[in-house]
C-alpha positions as CSV (number, residue, x, y, z in Angstrom):
1,X,59.7,-60.3,-73.3
2,X,58.3,-60.7,-69.9
3,X,59.1,-64.1,-68.4
4,X,56.7,-66.0,-66.2
5,X,54.9,-62.9,-66.9
6,X,51.7,-63.3,-66.0
7,X,51.3,-64.6,-62.5
8,X,47.7,-63.8,-63.2
9,X,46.1,-63.3,-60.9
10,X,48.9,-62.7,-59.8
11,X,48.4,-63.7,-56.5
12,X,44.9,-62.4,-56.7
13,X,44.4,-63.8,-53.3
14,X,41.2,-61.6,-52.9
15,X,39.1,-61.4,-56.1
16,X,35.9,-59.5,-55.1
17,X,32.8,-60.7,-57.0
18,X,31.8,-57.0,-57.5
19,X,29.7,-56.8,-54.5
20,X,27.4,-59.4,-55.3
21,X,25.5,-61.6,-53.1
22,X,25.8,-65.5,-53.2
23,X,22.3,-65.6,-53.9
24,X,22.7,-63.5,-57.1
25,X,25.4,-65.6,-58.4
26,X,23.5,-68.9,-57.8
27,X,20.9,-67.2,-59.8
28,X,23.2,-66.4,-62.6
29,X,24.6,-69.9,-62.5
30,X,21.1,-71.3,-63.1
31,X,20.8,-68.8,-66.2
32,X,24.0,-70.1,-67.4
33,X,22.8,-73.7,-67.5
34,X,19.6,-72.8,-69.1
35,X,21.2,-70.9,-71.9
36,X,24.6,-72.3,-72.3
37,X,24.0,-73.5,-76.0
38,X,23.2,-70.0,-77.3
39,X,24.5,-70.7,-80.6
40,X,21.7,-73.1,-81.3
41,X,19.1,-70.7,-80.1
42,X,17.6,-67.9,-82.1
43,X,17.8,-64.7,-80.2
44,X,14.5,-62.8,-79.5
45,X,15.3,-59.2,-80.6
46,X,15.5,-56.4,-79.8
47,X,18.4,-56.5,-77.5
48,X,18.6,-54.7,-74.2
49,X,21.2,-54.4,-71.4
50,X,21.6,-57.0,-68.8
51,X,20.3,-56.3,-65.2
52,X,24.0,-56.0,-64.0
53,X,24.8,-53.5,-66.7
54,X,27.7,-55.6,-68.2
55,X,26.3,-57.1,-71.5
56,X,23.4,-57.6,-73.7
57,X,20.5,-59.9,-73.6
58,X,17.5,-60.7,-75.8
59,X,14.0,-60.5,-74.8
60,X,14.0,-63.8,-72.8
61,X,17.1,-62.4,-71.0
62,X,19.5,-64.7,-72.6
63,X,23.0,-63.2,-72.8
64,X,23.8,-62.2,-76.5
65,X,27.6,-62.2,-77.5
66,X,28.6,-59.8,-80.0
67,X,31.0,-61.3,-82.6
68,X,30.9,-58.7,-85.1
69,X,31.9,-57.9,-88.8
70,X,32.2,-54.6,-90.6
71,X,30.3,-54.9,-94.1
72,X,30.0,-51.1,-94.1
73,X,28.8,-51.2,-97.9
74,X,26.5,-54.1,-97.9
75,X,23.5,-52.0,-98.7
76,X,25.0,-49.9,-101.4
77,X,27.6,-52.1,-103.2
78,X,26.6,-55.7,-103.7
79,X,23.7,-57.1,-105.7
80,X,20.8,-58.7,-103.8
81,X,22.0,-62.3,-104.5
82,X,25.5,-61.1,-103.4
83,X,23.9,-59.8,-100.1
84,X,22.4,-63.2,-99.4
85,X,25.8,-64.9,-100.3
86,X,27.6,-62.6,-97.8
87,X,24.9,-63.1,-95.0
88,X,24.9,-66.7,-95.4
89,X,28.6,-67.0,-94.9
90,X,28.8,-64.9,-91.8
91,X,25.8,-66.7,-90.4
92,X,27.7,-70.0,-90.9
93,X,30.9,-68.8,-89.1
94,X,29.1,-67.6,-86.0
95,X,29.2,-63.7,-86.5
96,X,26.1,-62.2,-84.6
97,X,26.6,-58.3,-85.7
98,X,27.3,-56.5,-88.7
99,X,28.4,-52.8,-88.7
100,X,26.7,-51.1,-91.7
101,X,26.3,-47.7,-93.4
102,X,22.7,-46.9,-94.1
103,X,23.9,-44.3,-97.0
104,X,27.3,-44.1,-98.6
105,X,29.1,-41.0,-99.4
106,X,32.2,-42.5,-100.9
107,X,32.9,-46.3,-100.2
108,X,31.0,-48.0,-103.2
109,X,31.0,-47.8,-106.9
110,X,28.5,-45.2,-107.3
111,X,27.9,-43.3,-104.2
112,X,25.6,-42.4,-102.9
113,X,23.4,-44.4,-105.0
114,X,22.5,-48.0,-104.8
115,X,24.0,-50.4,-107.2
116,X,21.0,-50.1,-109.5
117,X,21.2,-46.3,-109.4
118,X,18.6,-45.4,-106.6
119,X,19.5,-42.4,-105.0
120,X,19.0,-42.0,-101.1
121,X,17.7,-38.3,-101.6
122,X,15.6,-36.9,-104.3
123,X,17.6,-33.9,-104.1
124,X,21.5,-34.7,-103.7
125,X,22.8,-33.9,-100.3
126,X,19.4,-32.7,-99.0
127,X,18.5,-34.4,-95.9
128,X,14.9,-33.1,-96.1
129,X,14.3,-35.3,-99.4
130,X,14.5,-38.9,-98.6
131,X,13.7,-41.3,-101.3
132,X,11.4,-44.1,-100.1
133,X,12.6,-46.4,-102.7
134,X,16.1,-46.4,-101.3
135,X,15.2,-46.9,-97.7
136,X,12.7,-49.7,-98.9
137,X,15.7,-51.6,-100.2
138,X,17.8,-50.9,-97.2
139,X,15.1,-52.2,-95.0
140,X,15.1,-55.4,-97.1
141,X,18.8,-55.9,-96.3
142,X,18.1,-55.3,-92.5
143,X,15.2,-57.8,-92.8
144,X,17.4,-60.4,-94.6
145,X,20.1,-60.1,-91.7
146,X,17.2,-60.6,-89.1
147,X,16.1,-63.9,-90.6
148,X,19.6,-65.1,-90.2
149,X,19.8,-64.0,-86.4
150,X,22.0,-61.1,-87.3
151,X,22.1,-57.7,-85.5
152,X,22.7,-54.6,-87.8
153,X,24.7,-52.1,-86.1
154,X,23.4,-49.2,-88.4
155,X,25.1,-45.9,-89.1
156,X,22.2,-43.7,-90.1
157,X,24.5,-40.9,-91.8
158,X,28.3,-41.6,-91.7
159,X,30.2,-38.4,-90.7
160,X,33.6,-39.3,-92.3
161,X,37.2,-39.1,-91.3
162,X,37.9,-35.5,-90.2
163,X,34.4,-34.5,-91.3
164,X,35.8,-34.5,-94.7
165,X,34.4,-36.1,-97.9
166,X,34.5,-39.6,-97.0
167,X,31.1,-38.8,-95.2
168,X,28.1,-36.7,-95.0
169,X,29.2,-34.3,-92.2
170,X,29.6,-31.2,-94.5
171,X,26.0,-31.8,-96.2
172,X,24.6,-32.3,-92.5
173,X,26.1,-28.9,-91.4
174,X,24.6,-27.2,-94.3
175,X,21.1,-28.8,-93.8
176,X,20.8,-27.4,-90.4
177,X,19.0,-28.3,-87.2
178,X,15.5,-28.8,-88.5
179,X,16.4,-31.0,-91.4
180,X,18.6,-33.4,-89.5
181,X,16.1,-33.8,-86.7
182,X,13.6,-34.7,-89.5
183,X,15.9,-36.9,-91.2
184,X,16.3,-38.8,-87.8
185,X,12.5,-39.0,-87.4
186,X,12.3,-40.4,-90.8
187,X,15.0,-43.3,-90.4
188,X,13.6,-43.7,-86.9
189,X,10.1,-44.4,-88.1
190,X,11.2,-46.5,-91.0
191,X,13.3,-48.9,-89.0
192,X,11.8,-48.9,-85.5
193,X,10.0,-52.3,-86.3
194,X,13.0,-54.1,-87.5
195,X,13.9,-55.8,-84.1
196,X,17.6,-56.6,-85.0
197,X,18.8,-53.2,-84.9
198,X,21.3,-50.9,-82.8
199,X,21.9,-47.4,-84.0
200,X,25.5,-46.0,-84.2
201,X,25.6,-42.1,-84.4
202,X,28.6,-40.5,-86.1
203,X,31.5,-42.2,-88.0
204,X,35.3,-41.5,-87.8
205,X,34.8,-38.1,-86.5
206,X,34.4,-36.0,-83.2
207,X,32.6,-32.8,-84.0
208,X,33.7,-29.7,-82.2
209,X,31.6,-28.7,-79.3
210,X,29.9,-26.2,-81.3
211,X,28.8,-28.6,-83.9
212,X,28.0,-31.4,-81.8
213,X,24.4,-30.6,-82.4
214,X,24.6,-32.5,-85.7
215,X,24.9,-35.8,-83.7
216,X,22.5,-34.7,-81.0
217,X,19.8,-33.7,-83.6
218,X,20.1,-36.9,-85.4
219,X,20.0,-39.0,-82.3
220,X,17.1,-37.0,-80.9
221,X,15.1,-37.4,-84.2
222,X,15.5,-41.1,-84.1
223,X,14.4,-41.2,-80.4
224,X,11.3,-39.2,-81.4
225,X,10.1,-42.3,-83.3
226,X,12.1,-45.2,-82.1
227,X,12.4,-45.6,-78.2
228,X,13.1,-49.3,-78.7
229,X,16.5,-49.8,-80.0
230,X,19.9,-49.4,-78.2
231,X,22.0,-46.6,-79.3
232,X,25.8,-46.1,-79.4
233,X,28.5,-43.7,-81.1
234,X,31.2,-44.2,-83.9
235,X,33.8,-41.6,-82.9
236,X,37.1,-40.8,-84.1
237,X,40.0,-43.3,-84.2
238,X,41.7,-43.9,-80.9
239,X,38.8,-42.8,-79.0
240,X,36.0,-44.1,-76.5
241,X,32.3,-43.2,-77.1
242,X,31.6,-42.1,-73.6
243,X,34.4,-39.5,-73.6
244,X,32.8,-37.7,-76.4
245,X,29.0,-38.2,-75.9
246,X,28.9,-39.3,-72.2
247,X,26.9,-36.3,-71.3
248,X,24.1,-37.2,-73.8
249,X,21.1,-39.5,-72.7
250,X,20.9,-41.1,-75.9
251,X,24.3,-42.8,-75.5
252,X,23.8,-46.3,-73.9
253,X,26.5,-48.4,-75.0
254,X,30.2,-47.3,-74.7
255,X,32.8,-48.7,-77.2
256,X,36.4,-48.5,-77.8
257,X,37.9,-47.6,-81.2
258,X,41.6,-48.0,-81.1
259,X,44.5,-48.9,-83.3
260,X,47.1,-49.2,-80.6
261,X,49.2,-52.6,-80.4
262,X,48.5,-52.6,-76.7
263,X,44.7,-52.8,-77.3
264,X,44.1,-54.5,-73.9
265,X,44.9,-51.2,-72.2
266,X,42.1,-49.1,-73.4
267,X,39.8,-52.0,-72.9
268,X,40.8,-52.5,-69.3
269,X,40.3,-48.7,-68.7
270,X,36.8,-49.0,-69.8
271,X,36.2,-52.2,-67.7
272,X,37.4,-49.9,-64.7
273,X,35.5,-46.8,-65.5
274,X,33.2,-45.6,-62.8
275,X,30.3,-45.4,-63.4
276,X,30.8,-48.2,-65.7
277,X,28.8,-48.4,-69.0
278,X,28.6,-51.6,-70.9
279,X,31.3,-51.5,-73.8
280,X,32.5,-53.6,-76.6
281,X,35.4,-53.1,-79.2
282,X,33.8,-51.2,-82.2
283,X,36.8,-50.9,-84.3
284,X,40.5,-51.4,-84.6
285,X,43.0,-52.5,-87.3
286,X,41.3,-54.5,-90.1
287,X,42.6,-57.7,-91.7
288,X,44.0,-56.7,-95.2
289,X,45.1,-53.3,-93.9
290,X,47.5,-51.5,-91.5
291,X,49.9,-54.3,-92.0
292,X,47.9,-56.6,-89.9
293,X,49.2,-60.0,-89.5
294,X,46.9,-62.8,-88.6
295,X,48.0,-63.0,-84.9
296,X,47.3,-59.4,-84.6
297,X,43.8,-59.9,-85.7
298,X,43.4,-62.8,-83.1
299,X,44.8,-60.6,-80.3
300,X,42.4,-57.9,-81.2
301,X,39.5,-60.2,-80.9
302,X,40.4,-62.2,-77.7
303,X,41.8,-59.4,-75.6
304,X,38.5,-57.3,-75.3
305,X,36.4,-60.3,-74.3
306,X,38.8,-61.0,-71.7
307,X,38.9,-57.6,-70.5
308,X,35.3,-56.9,-69.6
309,X,33.8,-56.3,-73.2
310,X,30.5,-57.8,-74.2
311,X,31.8,-58.2,-77.7
312,X,34.2,-57.2,-80.5
313,X,33.9,-56.3,-84.1
314,X,36.4,-57.5,-86.7
315,X,36.9,-56.0,-90.2
316,X,38.4,-57.1,-93.6
317,X,39.3,-55.4,-96.7
318,X,38.2,-56.1,-99.3
319,X,35.1,-57.3,-97.5
320,X,34.1,-54.0,-95.8
321,X,33.7,-52.4,-99.2
322,X,32.8,-55.5,-101.2
323,X,35.7,-54.8,-103.6
324,X,34.6,-51.3,-104.7
325,X,37.4,-49.8,-106.6
326,X,36.4,-46.3,-105.3
327,X,38.2,-47.1,-102.1
328,X,41.8,-45.9,-102.4
329,X,41.7,-47.7,-105.9
330,X,42.1,-50.9,-103.8
331,X,39.5,-53.3,-105.0
332,X,40.0,-56.9,-104.4
333,X,38.2,-60.2,-104.4
334,X,35.6,-60.0,-101.6
335,X,34.2,-63.3,-102.1
336,X,37.6,-65.2,-101.6
337,X,38.2,-63.0,-98.6
338,X,35.1,-64.2,-96.9
339,X,37.1,-67.3,-96.1
340,X,40.2,-65.4,-95.1
341,X,42.6,-66.6,-92.1
342,X,41.0,-63.9,-89.9
343,X,37.4,-64.9,-90.7
344,X,38.2,-68.7,-89.9
345,X,39.9,-67.6,-86.7
346,X,37.1,-65.4,-85.6
347,X,34.7,-68.5,-86.3
348,X,36.8,-70.5,-84.0
349,X,36.5,-67.9,-81.2
350,X,32.8,-67.5,-81.8
351,X,32.6,-71.4,-81.3
352,X,34.9,-71.4,-78.1
353,X,32.9,-68.5,-76.4
354,X,29.6,-69.9,-77.4
355,X,30.3,-73.0,-75.7
356,X,31.1,-71.3,-72.4
357,X,29.1,-69.1,-70.0
358,X,31.0,-66.0,-71.1
359,X,28.9,-63.4,-69.5
360,X,30.0,-64.6,-66.0
361,X,33.8,-63.7,-66.8
362,X,35.5,-60.9,-65.0
363,X,38.9,-59.7,-65.9
364,X,41.8,-60.6,-63.7
365,X,44.0,-57.7,-63.5
366,X,47.7,-58.0,-63.1
367,X,48.9,-56.3,-60.0
368,X,51.8,-54.4,-61.5
369,X,52.8,-51.4,-63.4
370,X,53.8,-52.6,-66.8
371,X,54.7,-50.7,-70.1
372,X,52.6,-51.3,-73.2
373,X,53.4,-54.8,-74.6
374,X,51.9,-57.0,-77.4
375,X,52.7,-60.2,-75.3
376,X,50.2,-59.3,-72.7
377,X,48.3,-62.3,-71.5
378,X,44.8,-61.4,-70.7
379,X,42.9,-63.6,-68.3
380,X,39.4,-63.7,-66.8
381,X,37.6,-65.8,-64.3
382,X,34.0,-66.6,-63.8
383,X,32.3,-64.9,-61.0
384,X,31.3,-68.4,-59.5
385,X,34.9,-69.6,-59.8
386,X,33.9,-72.6,-62.0
387,X,36.4,-71.6,-64.8
388,X,39.3,-69.3,-66.1
389,X,40.4,-68.5,-69.6
390,X,43.6,-66.9,-70.8
391,X,44.9,-65.8,-74.1
392,X,48.5,-66.0,-74.6
393,X,49.4,-64.0,-77.7
394,X,52.1,-64.8,-80.2
395,X,56.0,-64.0,-79.7
396,X,57.2,-66.1,-82.3
397,X,57.1,-70.0,-82.3
398,X,58.7,-70.9,-79.1
399,X,57.0,-72.4,-76.0
400,X,55.8,-69.9,-73.2
401,X,55.5,-70.3,-69.6
402,X,52.4,-69.1,-67.8
403,X,51.9,-69.3,-63.9
404,X,48.4,-69.2,-62.5
405,X,47.3,-69.5,-59.0
406,X,44.8,-72.3,-59.2
407,X,43.3,-71.5,-55.7
408,X,41.1,-69.1,-57.5
409,X,39.1,-71.9,-59.0
410,X,36.4,-73.8,-56.9
411,X,37.5,-77.4,-57.3
412,X,40.0,-79.7,-58.9
413,X,41.0,-78.3,-62.4
414,X,40.7,-79.6,-65.9
415,X,43.2,-77.9,-67.9
416,X,43.1,-77.8,-72.0
417,X,44.9,-75.8,-74.6
418,X,42.7,-74.3,-77.3
419,X,44.4,-73.7,-80.6
420,X,42.9,-70.4,-82.1
421,X,44.1,-71.2,-85.5
422,X,42.7,-74.8,-85.9
423,X,39.7,-74.6,-83.3
424,X,41.1,-77.7,-81.7
425,X,41.5,-78.7,-78.0
426,X,44.3,-80.6,-76.4
427,X,44.0,-81.7,-72.7
428,X,46.9,-80.9,-70.5
429,X,48.4,-84.1,-68.9
430,X,48.4,-84.7,-65.2
431,X,45.1,-83.4,-64.4
432,X,42.9,-82.8,-62.7
433,X,45.1,-80.5,-60.8
434,X,44.5,-79.6,-57.2
435,X,43.2,-76.0,-56.8
436,X,46.0,-75.0,-54.5
437,X,49.0,-72.7,-55.2
438,X,50.6,-71.4,-58.3
439,X,50.8,-73.9,-61.3
440,X,53.3,-73.4,-64.3
441,X,51.6,-74.2,-67.7
442,X,53.7,-74.5,-70.8
443,X,52.3,-73.6,-74.1
444,X,52.7,-76.3,-77.1
445,X,54.7,-73.7,-79.1
446,X,53.9,-73.3,-82.7
447,X,50.1,-73.6,-83.4
448,X,50.7,-74.6,-87.0
449,X,50.7,-71.3,-88.7
450,X,54.2,-70.1,-87.6
451,X,52.9,-68.3,-84.6
452,X,52.7,-69.4,-81.0
453,X,49.3,-67.9,-79.6
454,X,47.2,-70.2,-77.6
455,X,44.1,-70.1,-75.3
456,X,44.5,-71.8,-71.8
457,X,41.2,-73.1,-70.4
458,X,40.8,-74.1,-66.8
459,X,37.6,-75.5,-65.6
460,X,36.6,-76.5,-62.0
461,X,35.4,-80.0,-61.6
């Protein structure tokens, strides 16, 4: 364990404001005041990239925080009433984006059919024969999400892990260039008028160079009909989208897909990438899989948001496949899992960041060379020096010490602990503190769940 670890800022005596003028920062603060209560204002879709290229905004330039879930099989598996039940729950918990398969190859009860037996293709596996009835229903699911203010990150044809039978990659290879391009045009035309959409090309696999045409033809076909919606890629595990498709004009959003315990490391690497592309955490270990304890799920959610990402996507089994027993014979009660510990924790995170001008945050990098560690305390500070936020991950149940240079803030400092398990605040006595020099803060210890992770919120007054 690293003690007094985290001299965050660690003497960050000079924290450049990314070359921005005082005028631009003042303008951003005005935007901050105008849009602070984003959770109470419906976004005006479609989304686009902010002027500074760091995050997403709606059509009124209001920042849009991605708090994602991964209901991959929501089109193919649940009944229409169950779709409503799922969407209502995720809306109530503050989720804003859903990662969804348009067509299923394996992860539903009767793939690739819908629950009622409707097939996506009139001829099985032939991308030149889309069934209008199937895609009409898929549009209705997207429409239901839009009514609840939810963005659908839509994977038009999931490749499948290793290019194998989890997905459609082999059928796509057999279909050839023209059919895949035509399928892209078909789905692009059908979904271009649904404003709450982002496209995700691929799925758990990076094609070899000579076969990358599969992704490129699909993306190009969509672009032939839909020049409106943003596009990203779902690559193979422990990968980064820009490393695979960075030379393609269709890639507009970068993302990290990584199972490493030191998830902050690839996130910081993408924040530091030059030229920088706006990025988010697309996928990592799911709750209910990979021996993921609740504190790991929280680390995976907080770290990206404090390491320069414009959002993060959470996942749960059995929710992602809606209890389909076709998934490794796993099954499970997805309805009960809607209110899992992880889902509740993400709801608390959504309310915390929704109450803050999160788009002003920039990571504060530790000035040290450090080996991979799961006790890394990520810290970010607003460009106008009005607040800082740190996530102190769990190492057990004991109290921990964190030292921060309060001179990084613009005035006297109000300090609070936020409990990521209960969603409650505790004011730190002795404040407001003078914004000079290093200050040691001691976490409260056990947060009520047998773990000791906490969020430190420092606000200049």
